[in-house]
N, CA, C and O of each residue as an XYZ file, in Angstrom:
348
protein
N      10.478     12.771     -3.540
C      11.175     13.204     -2.362
C      11.489     11.980     -1.507
O      10.594     11.210     -1.158
N      12.733     11.812     -1.181
C      13.131     10.688     -0.352
C      14.313     11.096      0.516
O      15.448     11.174      0.046
N      14.038     11.346      1.752
C      15.055     11.787      2.697
C      16.005     10.662      3.070
O      17.206     10.891      3.212
N      15.479      9.432      3.234
C      16.264      8.346      3.800
C      17.019      7.516      2.769
O      18.043      6.927      3.115
N      16.577      7.443      1.551
C      17.252      6.707      0.477
C      17.529      5.252      0.851
O      18.638      4.751      0.666
N      16.516      4.589      1.374
C      16.633      3.171      1.697
C      16.105      2.346      0.529
O      15.476      2.879     -0.386
N      16.362      1.067      0.568
C      15.822      0.149     -0.428
C      14.466     -0.339      0.092
O      14.391     -1.303      0.854
N      13.414      0.333     -0.329
C      12.082      0.047      0.187
C      11.507     -1.207     -0.454
O      11.628     -1.419     -1.660
N      10.889     -2.024      0.366
C      10.229     -3.235     -0.108
C       8.729     -3.025     -0.268
O       8.085     -3.714     -1.059
N       8.183     -2.098      0.461
C       6.754     -1.824      0.401
C       6.395     -1.190     -0.944
O       7.006     -0.197     -1.339
N       5.423     -1.746     -1.641
C       5.049     -1.184     -2.942
C       4.236      0.112     -2.840
O       3.995      0.767     -3.854
N       3.816      0.482     -1.643
C       2.946      1.637     -1.478
C       3.672      2.909     -1.053
O       3.072      3.983     -1.076
N       4.917      2.825     -0.672
C       5.637      4.012     -0.195
C       5.903      4.937     -1.384
O       6.321      4.495     -2.454
N       5.655      6.214     -1.174
C       5.861      7.166     -2.263
C       6.905      8.227     -1.930
O       7.306      8.992     -2.807
N       7.350      8.284     -0.678
C       8.394      9.243     -0.331
C       8.551      9.380      1.169
O       7.747      8.878      1.954
N       9.616     10.077      1.542
C       9.879     10.314      2.962
C      10.465     11.704      3.145
O      11.040     12.286      2.225
N      10.306     12.211      4.337
C      11.042     13.394      4.767
C      11.746     12.991      6.055
O      11.774     11.810      6.400
N      12.294     13.924      6.745
C      13.050     13.620      7.952
C      12.228     12.837      8.980
O      12.743     11.925      9.627
N      10.944     13.200      9.126
C      10.117     12.528     10.141
C       8.742     12.096      9.619
O       7.827     11.871     10.411
N       8.591     11.979      8.310
C       7.308     11.581      7.720
C       7.528     10.503      6.663
O       8.547     10.470      5.974
N       6.541      9.632      6.563
C       6.519      8.614      5.521
C       5.234      8.829      4.728
O       4.147      8.895      5.301
N       5.363      8.935      3.427
C       4.214      9.143      2.547
C       3.943      7.859      1.776
O       4.853      7.225      1.241
N       2.667      7.496      1.736
C       2.244      6.311      1.012
C       1.279      6.730     -0.095
O       0.747      7.839     -0.080
N       1.063      5.842     -1.042
C       0.121      6.128     -2.127
C      -1.234      6.525     -1.557
O      -1.627      6.065     -0.485
N      -1.936      7.372     -2.276
C      -3.272      7.770     -1.853
C      -3.280      8.822     -0.770
O      -4.243      8.910     -0.009
N      -2.250      9.612     -0.680
C      -2.149     10.707      0.285
C      -2.158     10.258      1.745
O      -2.563     11.020      2.622
N      -1.722      9.051      2.008
C      -1.562      8.607      3.404
C      -0.211      9.104      3.902
O       0.751      9.213      3.142
N      -0.165      9.399      5.189
C       1.079      9.899      5.771
C       1.191      9.442      7.218
O       0.220      9.475      7.973
N       2.383      9.019      7.585
C       2.688      8.707      8.975
C       3.702      9.743      9.422
O       4.741      9.913      8.784
N       3.412     10.432     10.508
C       4.301     11.482     11.008
C       4.786     11.107     12.403
O       4.007     10.684     13.258
N       6.080     11.270     12.613
C       6.702     10.931     13.888
C       7.231     12.195     14.546
O       7.676     13.121     13.866
N       7.181     12.228     15.857
C       7.719     13.383     16.577
C       9.242     13.320     16.655
O       9.907     14.348     16.788
N       9.788     12.114     16.574
C      11.241     11.955     16.643
C      11.758     11.328     15.351
O      11.174     10.372     14.842
N      12.837     11.863     14.833
C      13.446     11.363     13.609
C      13.852      9.897     13.780
O      13.693      9.098     12.857
N      14.372      9.546     14.947
C      14.805      8.170     15.199
C      13.629      7.194     15.092
O      13.801      6.067     14.627
N      12.447      7.617     15.516
C      11.267      6.761     15.413
C      10.883      6.522     13.958
O      10.486      5.416     13.591
N      10.997      7.534     13.148
C      10.709      7.409     11.722
C      11.679      6.413     11.082
O      11.267      5.521     10.340
N      12.947      6.574     11.373
C      13.972      5.677     10.827
C      13.708      4.237     11.267
O      13.833      3.315     10.462
N      13.354      4.040     12.504
C      13.091      2.693     13.010
C      11.878      2.065     12.334
O      11.897      0.881     11.996
N      10.828      2.848     12.138
C       9.640      2.340     11.451
C       9.991      1.941     10.019
O       9.588      0.878      9.547
N      10.739      2.794      9.338
C      11.151      2.491      7.964
C      11.948      1.193      7.903
O      11.707      0.348      7.041
N      12.879      1.042      8.807
C      13.695     -0.174      8.821
C      12.876     -1.411      9.183
O      13.095     -2.494      8.640
N      11.940     -1.240     10.098
C      11.144     -2.382     10.563
C      10.089     -2.822      9.561
O       9.794     -4.012      9.453
N       9.527     -1.887      8.838
C       8.432     -2.208      7.925
C       8.765     -1.927      6.459
O       8.868     -2.859      5.661
N       8.927     -0.694      6.111
C       9.016     -0.279      4.709
C      10.233     -0.836      3.970
O      10.138     -1.192      2.795
N      11.361     -0.911      4.647
C      12.596     -1.343      3.998
C      13.073     -2.702      4.502
O      14.222     -3.074      4.263
N      12.237     -3.431      5.176
C      12.619     -4.719      5.733
C      12.678     -5.773      4.633
O      11.722     -5.935      3.874
N      13.789     -6.482      4.546
C      13.985     -7.476      3.489
C      13.061     -8.697      3.630
O      12.846     -9.427      2.662
N      12.526     -8.912      4.814
C      11.658    -10.066      5.045
C      10.185     -9.763      4.817
O       9.314    -10.484      5.306
N       9.910     -8.710      4.083
C       8.550     -8.301      3.704
C       7.657     -8.029      4.915
O       6.480     -8.388      4.920
N       8.217     -7.404      5.920
C       7.402     -7.021      7.075
C       6.473     -5.854      6.750
O       5.637     -5.476      7.571
N       6.619     -5.283      5.552
C       5.709     -4.218      5.150
C       4.274     -4.738      5.146
O       3.330     -3.962      5.297
N       4.112     -6.037      4.976
C       2.764     -6.620      4.963
C       2.101     -6.554      6.335
O       0.890     -6.745      6.445
N       2.885     -6.284      7.386
C       2.341     -6.149      8.740
C       1.882     -4.727      9.040
O       1.237     -4.498     10.063
N       2.193     -3.787      8.192
C       1.813     -2.384      8.374
C       0.313     -2.231      8.101
O      -0.194     -2.739      7.101
N      -0.385     -1.536      8.983
C      -1.839     -1.396      8.830
C      -2.214     -0.619      7.560
O      -3.254     -0.887      6.958
N      -1.387      0.325      7.157
C      -1.680      1.070      5.928
C      -1.527      0.153      4.713
O      -2.380      0.154      3.825
N      -0.455     -0.621      4.672
C      -0.250     -1.552      3.560
C      -1.359     -2.601      3.518
O      -1.834     -2.962      2.440
N      -1.767     -3.084      4.670
C      -2.851     -4.063      4.719
C      -4.145     -3.467      4.179
O      -4.867     -4.120      3.426
N      -4.430     -2.250      4.556
C      -5.641     -1.580      4.090
C      -5.608     -1.383      2.577
O      -6.600     -1.631      1.891
N      -4.480     -0.943      2.069
C      -4.351     -0.719      0.632
C      -4.448     -2.031     -0.139
O      -5.069     -2.082     -1.201
N      -3.848     -3.077      0.381
C      -3.918     -4.384     -0.273
C      -5.354     -4.896     -0.293
O      -5.816     -5.402     -1.315
N      -6.059     -4.768      0.825
C      -7.474     -5.193      0.875
C      -8.312     -4.417     -0.128
O      -9.183     -4.984     -0.789
N      -8.051     -3.123     -0.242
C      -8.823     -2.306     -1.188
C      -8.573     -2.762     -2.625
O      -9.511     -2.869     -3.414
N      -7.334     -3.024     -2.959
C      -7.005     -3.495     -4.307
C      -7.684     -4.833     -4.577
O      -8.270     -5.034     -5.640
N      -7.603     -5.753     -3.607
C      -8.231     -7.058     -3.776
C      -9.741     -6.927     -3.912
O     -10.347     -7.616     -4.733
N     -10.352     -6.060     -3.128
C     -11.797     -5.849     -3.210
C     -12.189     -5.265     -4.567
O     -13.182     -5.683     -5.162
N     -11.414     -4.306     -5.050
C     -11.696     -3.726     -6.368
C     -11.599     -4.777     -7.463
O     -12.421     -4.796     -8.379
N     -10.599     -5.655     -7.378
C     -10.460     -6.724     -8.367
C     -11.639     -7.690     -8.288
O     -12.130     -8.164     -9.313
N     -12.085     -7.976     -7.085
C     -13.235     -8.855     -6.893
C     -14.493     -8.234     -7.508
O     -15.273     -8.930     -8.158
N     -14.688     -6.951     -7.306
C     -15.847     -6.254     -7.876
C     -15.780     -6.263     -9.399
O     -16.787     -6.511    -10.062
N     -14.610     -5.996     -9.954
C     -14.449     -6.019    -11.414
C     -14.767     -7.396    -11.986
O     -15.402     -7.512    -13.034
N     -14.320     -8.437    -11.286
C     -14.598     -9.805    -11.725
C     -16.095    -10.075    -11.704
O     -16.632    -10.661    -12.645
N     -16.768     -9.658    -10.652
C     -18.212     -9.854    -10.553
C     -18.951     -9.114    -11.664
O     -19.920     -9.632    -12.220
N     -18.503     -7.922    -11.984
C     -19.131     -7.151    -13.067
C     -18.944     -7.860    -14.395
O     -19.883     -7.956    -15.186
N     -17.728     -8.363    -14.649
C     -17.478     -9.091    -15.903
C     -18.376    -10.324    -16.002
O     -18.958    -10.600    -17.051
N     -18.479    -11.057    -14.898
C     -19.327    -12.250    -14.896
C     -20.785    -11.885    -15.141
O     -21.476    -12.571    -15.893
N     -21.253    -10.828    -14.524
C     -22.636    -10.393    -14.714
C     -22.877     -9.999    -16.172
O     -23.893    -10.369    -16.759
N     -21.933     -9.242    -16.755
C     -22.076     -8.830    -18.167
C     -22.091    -10.037    -19.097
O     -22.861    -10.084    -20.057
N     -21.238    -11.007    -18.806
C     -21.220    -12.220    -19.630
C     -22.547    -12.952    -19.555
O     -23.048    -13.422    -20.577
N     -23.128    -13.058    -18.367
C     -24.430    -13.710    -18.208
C     -25.514    -12.951    -18.961
O     -26.365    -13.552    -19.617
N     -25.476    -11.627    -18.862
C     -26.477    -10.817    -19.566
C     -26.343    -10.967    -21.083
O     -27.345    -11.041    -21.795
N     -25.127    -11.009    -21.561
C     -24.887    -11.154    -22.999
C     -25.406    -12.500    -23.464
O     -26.063    -12.578    -24.503
N     -25.127    -13.564    -22.722
C     -25.605    -14.897    -23.101
C     -27.138    -14.981    -23.019
O     -27.773    -15.642    -23.841
N     -27.705    -14.326    -22.052
C     -29.150    -14.358    -21.873
C     -29.864    -13.670    -23.027
O     -30.935    -14.108    -23.446
N     -29.277    -12.593    -23.542
C     -29.914    -11.831    -24.620
C     -29.785    -12.528    -25.978
O     -30.558    -12.248    -26.894
N     -28.816    -13.430    -26.111
C     -28.643    -14.084    -27.416
C     -29.323    -15.414    -27.493
O     -29.264    -16.078    -28.527
């Protein structure tokens, strides 16, 4: 579902309605005025200068992804140490 049909730069946007923006993970931003929704989309989600990185939802999602990757790396390192220790 995409009401606005803009060229979105944010990798987390999953759809829009007249006054709502949906992001991955069931996040939603709802505006009381349609014009406010359009302005937010233009300023962040569809901004060519990657201003989506300034959005608090995008920042949170990016941090979570980075943290998950860090945890996976630590687990791999721990498993490698355990494997070497046992042999």
